[in-house]
mmCIF file as gemmi writes it, N, C-alpha and C atoms, coordinates in Angstrom:
data_model
loop_
_atom_site.group_PDB
_atom_site.id
_atom_site.type_symbol
_atom_site.label_atom_id
_atom_site.label_alt_id
_atom_site.label_comp_id
_atom_site.label_asym_id
_atom_site.label_entity_id
_atom_site.label_seq_id
_atom_site.pdbx_PDB_ins_code
_atom_site.Cartn_x
_atom_site.Cartn_y
_atom_site.Cartn_z
_atom_site.occupancy
_atom_site.B_iso_or_equiv
_atom_site.pdbx_formal_charge
_atom_site.auth_seq_id
_atom_site.auth_asym_id
_atom_site.pdbx_PDB_model_num
ATOM 1 N N . MET Axp A 1 ? 31.658 22.35 52.572 1 0 ? 1 A 1
ATOM 2 C CA . MET Axp A 1 ? 31.204 20.857 52.815 1 0 ? 1 A 1
ATOM 3 C C . MET Axp A 1 ? 29.428 20.74 52.071 1 0 ? 1 A 1
ATOM 4 N N . THR Axp A 2 ? 28.812 21.537 51.802 1 0 ? 2 A 1
ATOM 5 C CA . THR Axp A 2 ? 27.29 21.368 51.987 1 0 ? 2 A 1
ATOM 6 C C . THR Axp A 2 ? 27.27 20.99 50.225 1 0 ? 2 A 1
ATOM 7 N N . VAL Axp A 3 ? 28.012 21.859 49.336 1 0 ? 3 A 1
ATOM 8 C CA . VAL Axp A 3 ? 27.961 21.448 47.901 1 0 ? 3 A 1
ATOM 9 C C . VAL Axp A 3 ? 28.496 19.957 47.948 1 0 ? 3 A 1
ATOM 10 N N . LEU Axp A 4 ? 29.437 19.74 48.672 1 0 ? 4 A 1
ATOM 11 C CA . LEU Axp A 4 ? 29.982 18.35 48.913 1 0 ? 4 A 1
ATOM 12 C C . LEU Axp A 4 ? 29.328 17.359 48.994 1 0 ? 4 A 1
ATOM 13 N N . LEU Axp A 5 ? 28.493 16.996 50.113 1 0 ? 5 A 1
ATOM 14 C CA . LEU Axp A 5 ? 27.535 16.676 50.632 1 0 ? 5 A 1
ATOM 15 C C . LEU Axp A 5 ? 26.622 16.618 49.971 1 0 ? 5 A 1
ATOM 16 N N . THR Axp A 6 ? 26.044 17.537 49.07 1 0 ? 6 A 1
ATOM 17 C CA . THR Axp A 6 ? 24.835 17.818 48.472 1 0 ? 6 A 1
ATOM 18 C C . THR Axp A 6 ? 25.725 16.376 47.051 1 0 ? 6 A 1
ATOM 19 N N . VAL Axp A 7 ? 26.825 16.692 46.666 1 0 ? 7 A 1
ATOM 20 C CA . VAL Axp A 7 ? 26.439 15.986 45.031 1 0 ? 7 A 1
ATOM 21 C C . VAL Axp A 7 ? 27.169 14.703 45.717 1 0 ? 7 A 1
ATOM 22 N N . VAL Axp A 8 ? 27.405 13.988 46.999 1 0 ? 8 A 1
ATOM 23 C CA . VAL Axp A 8 ? 27.695 12.557 47.067 1 0 ? 8 A 1
ATOM 24 C C . VAL Axp A 8 ? 26.391 12.243 47.549 1 0 ? 8 A 1
ATOM 25 N N . VAL Axp A 9 ? 25.262 12.985 47.569 1 0 ? 9 A 1
ATOM 26 C CA . VAL Axp A 9 ? 23.996 11.978 48.815 1 0 ? 9 A 1
ATOM 27 C C . VAL Axp A 9 ? 23.975 12.016 47.165 1 0 ? 9 A 1
ATOM 28 N N . THR Axp A 10 ? 23.385 13.095 46.179 1 0 ? 10 A 1
ATOM 29 C CA . THR Axp A 10 ? 22.857 13.027 44.934 1 0 ? 10 A 1
ATOM 30 C C . THR Axp A 10 ? 23.401 11.14 44.183 1 0 ? 10 A 1
ATOM 31 N N . LEU Axp A 11 ? 25.381 11.122 44.281 1 0 ? 11 A 1
ATOM 32 C CA . LEU Axp A 11 ? 25.773 9.885 43.74 1 0 ? 11 A 1
ATOM 33 C C . LEU Axp A 11 ? 24.878 8.559 44.403 1 0 ? 11 A 1
ATOM 34 N N . VAL Axp A 12 ? 24.968 8.757 45.522 1 0 ? 12 A 1
ATOM 35 C CA . VAL Axp A 12 ? 24.204 7.398 46.352 1 0 ? 12 A 1
ATOM 36 C C . VAL Axp A 12 ? 23.08 7.373 45.985 1 0 ? 12 A 1
ATOM 37 N N . GLY Axp A 13 ? 21.922 8.591 45.591 1 0 ? 13 A 1
ATOM 38 C CA . GLY Axp A 13 ? 20.729 8.086 45.182 1 0 ? 13 A 1
ATOM 39 C C . GLY Axp A 13 ? 20.562 7.883 43.663 1 0 ? 13 A 1
ATOM 40 N N . VAL Axp A 14 ? 21.446 7.999 42.888 1 0 ? 14 A 1
ATOM 41 C CA . VAL Axp A 14 ? 21.378 7.415 41.626 1 0 ? 14 A 1
ATOM 42 C C . VAL Axp A 14 ? 22.272 6.354 41.536 1 0 ? 14 A 1
ATOM 43 N N . ALA Axp A 15 ? 22.984 5.775 42.342 1 0 ? 15 A 1
ATOM 44 C CA . ALA Axp A 15 ? 23.58 4.336 42.59 1 0 ? 15 A 1
ATOM 45 C C . ALA Axp A 15 ? 22.779 3.801 42.656 1 0 ? 15 A 1
ATOM 46 N N . GLY Axp A 16 ? 21.657 4.084 44.011 1 0 ? 16 A 1
ATOM 47 C CA . GLY Axp A 16 ? 21.145 3.35 44.566 1 0 ? 16 A 1
ATOM 48 C C . GLY Axp A 16 ? 19.623 2.981 43.598 1 0 ? 16 A 1
ATOM 49 N N . THR Axp A 17 ? 19.144 4.088 42.669 1 0 ? 17 A 1
ATOM 50 C CA . THR Axp A 17 ? 17.964 3.776 41.965 1 0 ? 17 A 1
ATOM 51 C C . THR Axp A 17 ? 18.582 3.264 40.38 1 0 ? 17 A 1
ATOM 52 N N . ILE Axp A 18 ? 19.503 3.562 39.958 1 0 ? 18 A 1
ATOM 53 C CA . ILE Axp A 18 ? 20.296 2.2 39.139 1 0 ? 18 A 1
ATOM 54 C C . ILE Axp A 18 ? 20.257 0.703 39.517 1 0 ? 18 A 1
ATOM 55 N N . VAL Axp A 19 ? 20.775 0.123 41.184 1 0 ? 19 A 1
ATOM 56 C CA . VAL Axp A 19 ? 20.845 -0.909 41.225 1 0 ? 19 A 1
ATOM 57 C C . VAL Axp A 19 ? 19.576 -1.162 41.336 1 0 ? 19 A 1
ATOM 58 N N . ALA Axp A 20 ? 18.225 -0.94 41.573 1 0 ? 20 A 1
ATOM 59 C CA . ALA Axp A 20 ? 16.764 -1.11 41.957 1 0 ? 20 A 1
ATOM 60 C C . ALA Axp A 20 ? 16.097 -1.09 40.386 1 0 ? 20 A 1
ATOM 61 N N . LEU Axp A 21 ? 16.726 -0.497 39.601 1 0 ? 21 A 1
ATOM 62 C CA . LEU Axp A 21 ? 16.653 -0.314 37.994 1 0 ? 21 A 1
ATOM 63 C C . LEU Axp A 21 ? 16.599 -1.654 37.654 1 0 ? 21 A 1
ATOM 64 N N . THR Axp A 22 ? 17.926 -2.375 37.825 1 0 ? 22 A 1
ATOM 65 C CA . THR Axp A 22 ? 18.591 -3.334 37.03 1 0 ? 22 A 1
ATOM 66 C C . THR Axp A 22 ? 17.764 -4.812 37.184 1 0 ? 22 A 1
ATOM 67 N N . ASP Axp A 23 ? 17.783 -4.957 36.029 1 0 ? 23 A 1
ATOM 68 C CA . ASP Axp A 23 ? 16.81 -6.368 36.345 1 0 ? 23 A 1
ATOM 69 C C . ASP Axp A 23 ? 17.286 -7.587 36.465 1 0 ? 23 A 1
ATOM 70 N N . ARG Axp A 24 ? 18.421 -7.816 36.036 1 0 ? 24 A 1
ATOM 71 C CA . ARG Axp A 24 ? 19.249 -9.368 35.613 1 0 ? 24 A 1
ATOM 72 C C . ARG Axp A 24 ? 19.974 -9.085 37.034 1 0 ? 24 A 1
ATOM 73 N N . PRO Axp A 25 ? 20.104 -10.196 38.13 1 0 ? 25 A 1
ATOM 74 C CA . PRO Axp A 25 ? 20.775 -10.286 38.934 1 0 ? 25 A 1
ATOM 75 C C . PRO Axp A 25 ? 22.319 -10.459 38.842 1 0 ? 25 A 1
ATOM 76 N N . GLU Axp A 26 ? 22.346 -11.1 37.892 1 0 ? 26 A 1
ATOM 77 C CA . GLU Axp A 26 ? 24.45 -10.593 37.203 1 0 ? 26 A 1
ATOM 78 C C . GLU Axp A 26 ? 24.256 -9.711 36.964 1 0 ? 26 A 1
ATOM 79 N N . ARG Axp A 27 ? 23.2 -9.244 36.185 1 0 ? 27 A 1
ATOM 80 C CA . ARG Axp A 27 ? 24.393 -7.716 35.942 1 0 ? 27 A 1
ATOM 81 C C . ARG Axp A 27 ? 24.256 -6.592 37.184 1 0 ? 27 A 1
ATOM 82 N N . GLN Axp A 28 ? 23.209 -6.799 37.919 1 0 ? 28 A 1
ATOM 83 C CA . GLN Axp A 28 ? 22.847 -6.264 39.505 1 0 ? 28 A 1
ATOM 84 C C . GLN Axp A 28 ? 24.133 -6.389 40.23 1 0 ? 28 A 1
ATOM 85 N N . ALA Axp A 29 ? 25.065 -7.041 40.426 1 0 ? 29 A 1
ATOM 86 C CA . ALA Axp A 29 ? 26.607 -7.092 41.486 1 0 ? 29 A 1
ATOM 87 C C . ALA Axp A 29 ? 27.537 -6.006 40.905 1 0 ? 29 A 1
ATOM 88 N N . ILE Axp A 30 ? 27.481 -5.431 40.012 1 0 ? 30 A 1
ATOM 89 C CA . ILE Axp A 30 ? 28.562 -4.506 39.627 1 0 ? 30 A 1
ATOM 90 C C . ILE Axp A 30 ? 27.687 -2.991 40.191 1 0 ? 30 A 1
ATOM 91 N N . PRO Axp A 31 ? 26.356 -2.847 39.903 1 0 ? 31 A 1
ATOM 92 C CA . PRO Axp A 31 ? 25.913 -1.485 40.357 1 0 ? 31 A 1
ATOM 93 C C . PRO Axp A 31 ? 26.002 -1.603 42.001 1 0 ? 31 A 1
ATOM 94 N N . LEU Axp A 32 ? 25.597 -2.618 42.284 1 0 ? 32 A 1
ATOM 95 C CA . LEU Axp A 32 ? 25.336 -2.999 43.995 1 0 ? 32 A 1
ATOM 96 C C . LEU Axp A 32 ? 26.948 -2.728 44.835 1 0 ? 32 A 1
ATOM 97 N N . SER Axp A 33 ? 27.979 -2.635 43.625 1 0 ? 33 A 1
ATOM 98 C CA . SER Axp A 33 ? 29.458 -2.526 44.266 1 0 ? 33 A 1
ATOM 99 C C . SER Axp A 33 ? 29.427 -1.376 44.42 1 0 ? 33 A 1
ATOM 100 N N . VAL Axp A 34 ? 29.289 -0.704 43.265 1 0 ? 34 A 1
ATOM 101 C CA . VAL Axp A 34 ? 28.812 1.136 43.225 1 0 ? 34 A 1
ATOM 102 C C . VAL Axp A 34 ? 28.519 1.898 43.643 1 0 ? 34 A 1
ATOM 103 N N . PHE Axp A 35 ? 27.552 1.099 43.993 1 0 ? 35 A 1
ATOM 104 C CA . PHE Axp A 35 ? 26.657 2.074 45.108 1 0 ? 35 A 1
ATOM 105 C C . PHE Axp A 35 ? 27.332 2.003 46.757 1 0 ? 35 A 1
ATOM 106 N N . GLY Axp A 36 ? 27.743 0.59 46.779 1 0 ? 36 A 1
ATOM 107 C CA . GLY Axp A 36 ? 28.637 0.881 48.136 1 0 ? 36 A 1
ATOM 108 C C . GLY Axp A 36 ? 29.88 1.374 48.268 1 0 ? 36 A 1
ATOM 109 N N . LEU Axp A 37 ? 30.628 1.547 47.178 1 0 ? 37 A 1
ATOM 110 C CA . LEU Axp A 37 ? 31.484 2.72 47.011 1 0 ? 37 A 1
ATOM 111 C C . LEU Axp A 37 ? 31.175 3.826 47.467 1 0 ? 37 A 1
ATOM 112 N N . ALA Axp A 38 ? 29.791 4.459 46.294 1 0 ? 38 A 1
ATOM 113 C CA . ALA Axp A 38 ? 28.856 5.327 46.989 1 0 ? 38 A 1
ATOM 114 C C . ALA Axp A 38 ? 28.979 6.054 48.253 1 0 ? 38 A 1
ATOM 115 N N . LEU Axp A 39 ? 28.349 5.189 48.907 1 0 ? 39 A 1
ATOM 116 C CA . LEU Axp A 39 ? 28.367 4.766 50.651 1 0 ? 39 A 1
ATOM 117 C C . LEU Axp A 39 ? 29.461 4.971 51.602 1 0 ? 39 A 1
ATOM 118 N N . THR Axp A 40 ? 30.365 4.49 51.111 1 0 ? 40 A 1
ATOM 119 C CA . THR Axp A 40 ? 31.689 4.708 51.889 1 0 ? 40 A 1
ATOM 120 C C . THR Axp A 40 ? 31.773 6.223 51.333 1 0 ? 40 A 1
ATOM 121 N N . VAL Axp A 41 ? 32.014 6.627 50.396 1 0 ? 41 A 1
ATOM 122 C CA . VAL Axp A 41 ? 32.897 8.046 50.206 1 0 ? 41 A 1
ATOM 123 C C . VAL Axp A 41 ? 31.633 9.244 51.013 1 0 ? 41 A 1
ATOM 124 N N . LEU Axp A 42 ? 29.973 8.811 51.185 1 0 ? 42 A 1
ATOM 125 C CA . LEU Axp A 42 ? 29.367 9.937 51.992 1 0 ? 42 A 1
ATOM 126 C C . LEU Axp A 42 ? 29.475 9.498 53.24 1 0 ? 42 A 1
ATOM 127 N N . PHE Axp A 43 ? 30.02 8.311 53.997 1 0 ? 43 A 1
ATOM 128 C CA . PHE Axp A 43 ? 30.067 8.129 55.35 1 0 ? 43 A 1
ATOM 129 C C . PHE Axp A 43 ? 31.861 8.646 55.612 1 0 ? 43 A 1
ATOM 130 N N . VAL Axp A 44 ? 33.022 8.821 54.73 1 0 ? 44 A 1
ATOM 131 C CA . VAL Axp A 44 ? 34.053 9.572 54.622 1 0 ? 44 A 1
ATOM 132 C C . VAL Axp A 44 ? 33.383 11.168 54.959 1 0 ? 44 A 1
ATOM 133 N N . VAL Axp A 45 ? 32.516 11.779 54.146 1 0 ? 45 A 1
ATOM 134 C CA . VAL Axp A 45 ? 32.509 12.978 53.705 1 0 ? 45 A 1
ATOM 135 C C . VAL Axp A 45 ? 31.663 13.399 55.045 1 0 ? 45 A 1
ATOM 136 N N . LEU Axp A 46 ? 31.19 12.292 55.611 1 0 ? 46 A 1
ATOM 137 C CA . LEU Axp A 46 ? 30.378 12.896 57.176 1 0 ? 46 A 1
ATOM 138 C C . LEU Axp A 46 ? 31.497 12.359 58.426 1 0 ? 46 A 1
ATOM 139 N N . GLN Axp A 47 ? 32.692 12.035 57.784 1 0 ? 47 A 1
ATOM 140 C CA . GLN Axp A 47 ? 33.341 11.753 59.168 1 0 ? 47 A 1
ATOM 141 C C . GLN Axp A 47 ? 32.742 10.656 59.751 1 0 ? 47 A 1
ATOM 142 N N . ALA Axp A 48 ? 32.969 9.652 59.468 1 0 ? 48 A 1
ATOM 143 C CA . ALA Axp A 48 ? 32.536 8.192 59.607 1 0 ? 48 A 1
ATOM 144 C C . ALA Axp A 48 ? 33.524 7.052 59.445 1 0 ? 48 A 1
ATOM 145 N N . PRO Axp A 49 ? 34.549 7.484 59.76 1 0 ? 49 A 1
ATOM 146 C CA . PRO Axp A 49 ? 35.403 6.439 58.919 1 0 ? 49 A 1
ATOM 147 C C . PRO Axp A 49 ? 35.583 5.39 59.322 1 0 ? 49 A 1
ATOM 148 N N . ASP Axp A 50 ? 35.258 5.304 60.445 1 0 ? 50 A 1
ATOM 149 C CA . ASP Axp A 50 ? 35.139 3.574 61.044 1 0 ? 50 A 1
ATOM 150 C C . ASP Axp A 50 ? 33.571 2.927 60.235 1 0 ? 50 A 1
ATOM 151 N N . VAL Axp A 51 ? 32.703 3.467 60.012 1 0 ? 51 A 1
ATOM 152 C CA . VAL Axp A 51 ? 31.675 3.023 58.98 1 0 ? 51 A 1
ATOM 153 C C . VAL Axp A 51 ? 31.477 3.274 57.641 1 0 ? 51 A 1
ATOM 154 N N . ALA Axp A 52 ? 32.904 4.079 56.866 1 0 ? 52 A 1
ATOM 155 C CA . ALA Axp A 52 ? 33.198 3.661 55.892 1 0 ? 52 A 1
ATOM 156 C C . ALA Axp A 52 ? 34.081 2.669 55.681 1 0 ? 52 A 1
ATOM 157 N N . LEU Axp A 53 ? 34.901 2.249 56.49 1 0 ? 53 A 1
ATOM 158 C CA . LEU Axp A 53 ? 36.039 0.967 56.212 1 0 ? 53 A 1
ATOM 159 C C . LEU Axp A 53 ? 34.505 -0.302 56.826 1 0 ? 53 A 1
ATOM 160 N N . SER Axp A 54 ? 34.03 0.111 57.312 1 0 ? 54 A 1
ATOM 161 C CA . SER Axp A 54 ? 33.178 -1.496 57.183 1 0 ? 54 A 1
ATOM 162 C C . SER Axp A 54 ? 32.47 -1.632 55.689 1 0 ? 54 A 1
ATOM 163 N N . GLN Axp A 55 ? 31.86 -0.379 55.392 1 0 ? 55 A 1
ATOM 164 C CA . GLN Axp A 55 ? 31.197 -0.097 54.293 1 0 ? 55 A 1
ATOM 165 C C . GLN Axp A 55 ? 31.696 -0.583 53.091 1 0 ? 55 A 1
ATOM 166 N N . LEU Axp A 56 ? 32.925 -0.017 53.302 1 0 ? 56 A 1
ATOM 167 C CA . LEU Axp A 56 ? 34.02 -0.641 51.94 1 0 ? 56 A 1
ATOM 168 C C . LEU Axp A 56 ? 34.262 -1.953 52.045 1 0 ? 56 A 1
ATOM 169 N N . ALA Axp A 57 ? 34.182 -2.618 53.339 1 0 ? 57 A 1
ATOM 170 C CA . ALA Axp A 57 ? 34.117 -3.762 52.84 1 0 ? 57 A 1
ATOM 171 C C . ALA Axp A 57 ? 33.521 -5.315 52.283 1 0 ? 57 A 1
ATOM 172 N N . ILE Axp A 58 ? 32.452 -4.541 53.913 1 0 ? 58 A 1
ATOM 173 C CA . ILE Axp A 58 ? 30.639 -5.199 53.171 1 0 ? 58 A 1
ATOM 174 C C . ILE Axp A 58 ? 30.247 -4.655 52.22 1 0 ? 58 A 1
ATOM 175 N N . GLY Axp A 59 ? 30.056 -3.706 52.241 1 0 ? 59 A 1
ATOM 176 C CA . GLY Axp A 59 ? 29.208 -3.097 50.956 1 0 ? 59 A 1
ATOM 177 C C . GLY Axp A 59 ? 29.546 -2.923 49.618 1 0 ? 59 A 1
ATOM 178 N N . GLY Axp A 60 ? 31.027 -3.172 50.049 1 0 ? 60 A 1
ATOM 179 C CA . GLY Axp A 60 ? 31.837 -2.683 48.167 1 0 ? 60 A 1
ATOM 180 C C . GLY Axp A 60 ? 32.474 -4.337 47.379 1 0 ? 60 A 1
ATOM 181 N N . VAL Axp A 61 ? 32.6 -5.035 48.666 1 0 ? 61 A 1
ATOM 182 C CA . VAL Axp A 61 ? 32.725 -6.147 47.947 1 0 ? 61 A 1
ATOM 183 C C . VAL Axp A 61 ? 32.371 -7.69 48.761 1 0 ? 61 A 1
ATOM 184 N N . VAL Axp A 62 ? 32.126 -7.682 49.728 1 0 ? 62 A 1
ATOM 185 C CA . VAL Axp A 62 ? 31.104 -8.881 50.143 1 0 ? 62 A 1
ATOM 186 C C . VAL Axp A 62 ? 29.712 -9.032 49.387 1 0 ? 62 A 1
ATOM 187 N N . VAL Axp A 63 ? 28.888 -7.807 50.211 1 0 ? 63 A 1
ATOM 188 C CA . VAL Axp A 63 ? 27.644 -8.455 49.373 1 0 ? 63 A 1
ATOM 189 C C . VAL Axp A 63 ? 27.427 -8.792 47.819 1 0 ? 63 A 1
ATOM 190 N N . PRO Axp A 64 ? 28.588 -7.89 47.049 1 0 ? 64 A 1
ATOM 191 C CA . PRO Axp A 64 ? 28.391 -8.515 45.559 1 0 ? 64 A 1
ATOM 192 C C . PRO Axp A 64 ? 29.449 -9.41 45.346 1 0 ? 64 A 1
ATOM 193 N N . LEU Axp A 65 ? 30.028 -10.163 45.942 1 0 ? 65 A 1
ATOM 194 C CA . LEU Axp A 65 ? 30.114 -10.861 45.757 1 0 ? 65 A 1
ATOM 195 C C . LEU Axp A 65 ? 29.281 -12.77 46.147 1 0 ? 65 A 1
ATOM 196 N N . MET Axp A 66 ? 28.708 -11.955 47.534 1 0 ? 66 A 1
ATOM 197 C CA . MET Axp A 66 ? 27.637 -13.359 47.919 1 0 ? 66 A 1
ATOM 198 C C . MET Axp A 66 ? 26.713 -13.794 46.493 1 0 ? 66 A 1
ATOM 199 N N . VAL Axp A 67 ? 26.018 -12.284 46.107 1 0 ? 67 A 1
ATOM 200 C CA . VAL Axp A 67 ? 25.3 -12.191 45.104 1 0 ? 67 A 1
ATOM 201 C C . VAL Axp A 67 ? 25.715 -13.282 44.008 1 0 ? 67 A 1
ATOM 202 N N . MET Axp A 68 ? 27.102 -12.788 43.574 1 0 ? 68 A 1
ATOM 203 C CA . MET Axp A 68 ? 27.283 -13.94 42.674 1 0 ? 68 A 1
ATOM 204 C C . MET Axp A 68 ? 27.707 -15.297 42.366 1 0 ? 68 A 1
ATOM 205 N N . LEU Axp A 69 ? 28.402 -15.271 43.978 1 0 ? 69 A 1
ATOM 206 C CA . LEU Axp A 69 ? 28.617 -17.39 44.302 1 0 ? 69 A 1
ATOM 207 C C . LEU Axp A 69 ? 26.587 -17.675 44.482 1 0 ? 69 A 1
ATOM 208 N N . THR Axp A 70 ? 25.658 -16.668 45.283 1 0 ? 70 A 1
ATOM 209 C CA . THR Axp A 70 ? 24.2 -17.444 44.83 1 0 ? 70 A 1
ATOM 210 C C . THR Axp A 70 ? 24.099 -17.953 43.927 1 0 ? 70 A 1
ATOM 211 N N . LEU Axp A 71 ? 24.134 -16.973 43.058 1 0 ? 71 A 1
ATOM 212 C CA . LEU Axp A 71 ? 23.881 -17.108 41.266 1 0 ? 71 A 1
ATOM 213 C C . LEU Axp A 71 ? 24.289 -18.315 40.769 1 0 ? 71 A 1
ATOM 214 N N . ARG Axp A 72 ? 25.487 -18.565 41.314 1 0 ? 72 A 1
ATOM 215 C CA . ARG Axp A 72 ? 26.323 -19.54 40.56 1 0 ? 72 A 1
ATOM 216 C C . ARG Axp A 72 ? 25.885 -20.661 40.992 1 0 ? 72 A 1
ATOM 217 N N . ALA Axp A 73 ? 25.454 -21.204 42.326 1 0 ? 73 A 1
ATOM 218 C CA . ALA Axp A 73 ? 25.296 -22.045 42.844 1 0 ? 73 A 1
ATOM 219 C C . ALA Axp A 73 ? 23.367 -22.668 42.681 1 0 ? 73 A 1
ATOM 220 N N . VAL Axp A 74 ? 22.777 -21.307 41.792 1 0 ? 74 A 1
ATOM 221 C CA . VAL Axp A 74 ? 21.279 -21.856 42.002 1 0 ? 74 A 1
ATOM 222 C C . VAL Axp A 74 ? 21.521 -22.137 40.621 1 0 ? 74 A 1
ATOM 223 N N . ARG Axp A 75 ? 22.307 -21.679 39.711 1 0 ? 75 A 1
ATOM 224 C CA . ARG Axp A 75 ? 22.408 -22.127 38.416 1 0 ? 75 A 1
ATOM 225 C C . ARG Axp A 75 ? 22.468 -23.783 38.188 1 0 ? 75 A 1
ATOM 226 N N . ARG Axp A 76 ? 23.732 -23.98 38.691 1 0 ? 76 A 1
ATOM 227 C CA . ARG Axp A 76 ? 24.83 -24.953 39.051 1 0 ? 76 A 1
ATOM 228 C C . ARG Axp A 76 ? 23.103 -26.358 39.154 1 0 ? 76 A 1
ATOM 229 N N . GLN Axp A 77 ? 22.935 -25.566 40.435 1 0 ? 77 A 1
ATOM 230 C CA . GLN Axp A 77 ? 21.642 -26.693 40.939 1 0 ? 77 A 1
ATOM 231 C C . GLN Axp A 77 ? 20.744 -27.182 39.821 1 0 ? 77 A 1
ATOM 232 N N . ALA Axp A 78 ? 20.412 -25.716 39.661 1 0 ? 78 A 1
ATOM 233 C CA . ALA Axp A 78 ? 19.028 -25.764 38.193 1 0 ? 78 A 1
ATOM 234 C C . ALA Axp A 78 ? 19.458 -26.684 37.137 1 0 ? 78 A 1
ATOM 235 N N . SER Axp A 79 ? 21.297 -27.046 37.056 1 0 ? 79 A 1
ATOM 236 C CA . SER Axp A 79 ? 21.612 -27.536 35.866 1 0 ? 79 A 1
ATOM 237 C C . SER Axp A 79 ? 21.823 -29.175 36.376 1 0 ? 79 A 1
ATOM 238 N N . ASP Axp A 80 ? 22.018 -29.556 37.485 1 0 ? 80 A 1
ATOM 239 C CA . ASP Axp A 80 ? 22.271 -30.646 37.544 1 0 ? 80 A 1
ATOM 240 C C . ASP Axp A 80 ? 20.426 -31.453 37.784 1 0 ? 80 A 1
ATOM 241 N N . SER Axp A 81 ? 20.112 -30.439 38.198 1 0 ? 81 A 1
ATOM 242 C CA . SER Axp A 81 ? 18.085 -31.331 38.473 1 0 ? 81 A 1
ATOM 243 C C . SER Axp A 81 ? 17.752 -31.732 36.926 1 0 ? 81 A 1
ATOM 244 N N . ASP Axp A 82 ? 18.421 -30.595 36.295 1 0 ? 82 A 1
ATOM 245 C CA . ASP Axp A 82 ? 17.526 -30.928 34.293 1 0 ? 82 A 1
ATOM 246 C C . ASP Axp A 82 ? 18.33 -31.488 33.844 1 0 ? 82 A 1
ATOM 247 N N . GLU Axp A 83 ? 19.505 -32.432 34.282 1 0 ? 83 A 1
ATOM 248 C CA . GLU Axp A 83 ? 20.242 -33.61 33.482 1 0 ? 83 A 1
ATOM 249 C C . GLU Axp A 83 ? 19.661 -34.875 33.508 1 0 ? 83 A 1
ATOM 250 N N . PRO Axp A 84 ? 19.05 -35.094 34.415 1 0 ? 84 A 1
ATOM 251 C CA . PRO Axp A 84 ? 17.734 -36.493 34.759 1 0 ? 84 A 1
ATOM 252 C C . PRO Axp A 84 ? 17.266 -36.045 33.847 1 0 ? 84 A 1
ATOM 253 N N . ARG Axp A 85 ? 16.205 -35.07 33.428 1 0 ? 85 A 1
ATOM 254 C CA . ARG Axp A 85 ? 14.598 -34.918 33.09 1 0 ? 85 A 1
ATOM 255 C C . ARG Axp A 85 ? 15.127 -35.689 31.751 1 0 ? 85 A 1
ATOM 256 N N . GLN Axp A 86 ? 16.772 -34.82 31.25 1 0 ? 86 A 1
ATOM 257 C CA . GLN Axp A 86 ? 16.985 -34.835 29.861 1 0 ? 86 A 1
ATOM 258 C C . GLN Axp A 86 ? 17.584 -36.348 29.228 1 0 ? 86 A 1
ATOM 259 N N . GLN Axp A 87 ? 17.758 -37.01 30.507 1 0 ? 87 A 1
ATOM 260 C CA . GLN Axp A 87 ? 18.257 -38.509 30.177 1 0 ? 87 A 1
ATOM 261 C C . GLN Axp A 87 ? 17.216 -39.349 30.371 1 0 ? 87 A 1
ATOM 262 N N . GLU Axp A 88 ? 16.315 -39.456 30.552 1 0 ? 88 A 1
ATOM 263 C CA . GLU Axp A 88 ? 14.875 -39.683 30.942 1 0 ? 88 A 1
ATOM 264 C C . GLU Axp A 88 ? 14.544 -39.88 29.87 1 0 ? 88 A 1
ATOM 265 N N . ALA Axp A 89 ? 14.221 -38.862 28.968 1 0 ? 89 A 1
ATOM 266 C CA . ALA Axp A 89 ? 13.63 -38.393 27.619 1 0 ? 89 A 1
ATOM 267 C C . ALA Axp A 89 ? 14.414 -38.572 26.285 1 0 ? 89 A 1
ATOM 268 N N . ALA Axp A 90 ? 15.361 -39.036 26.693 1 0 ? 90 A 1
ATOM 269 C CA . ALA Axp A 90 ? 16.062 -39.911 25.627 1 0 ? 90 A 1
ATOM 270 C C . ALA Axp A 90 ? 15.735 -41.222 25.326 1 0 ? 90 A 1
ATOM 271 N N . PRO Axp A 91 ? 15.81 -41.532 24.286 1 0 ? 91 A 1
ATOM 272 C CA . PRO Axp A 91 ? 15.194 -43.077 24.025 1 0 ? 91 A 1
ATOM 273 C C . PRO Axp A 91 ? 16.568 -43.82 24.2 1 0 ? 91 A 1
């Protein structure tokens, strides 16, 4: 059990480091999802299935989805605000 716990904690640490070192938010959503899944495995190993199920739903699916939807909304808003400027600049 100790070896398995060590491996899973190392996996969580590596996944967290990858999330922190990923510089582009659109690329960060996938490592964030993997990090959530690694935490799910850790909670299963620690015999906390209720926490693991919550982490699977929230950390593995909802948070990366929210990141992607937020990026999409910000880009859409930025492109909408750029269109009037481009139309004003054109003679």
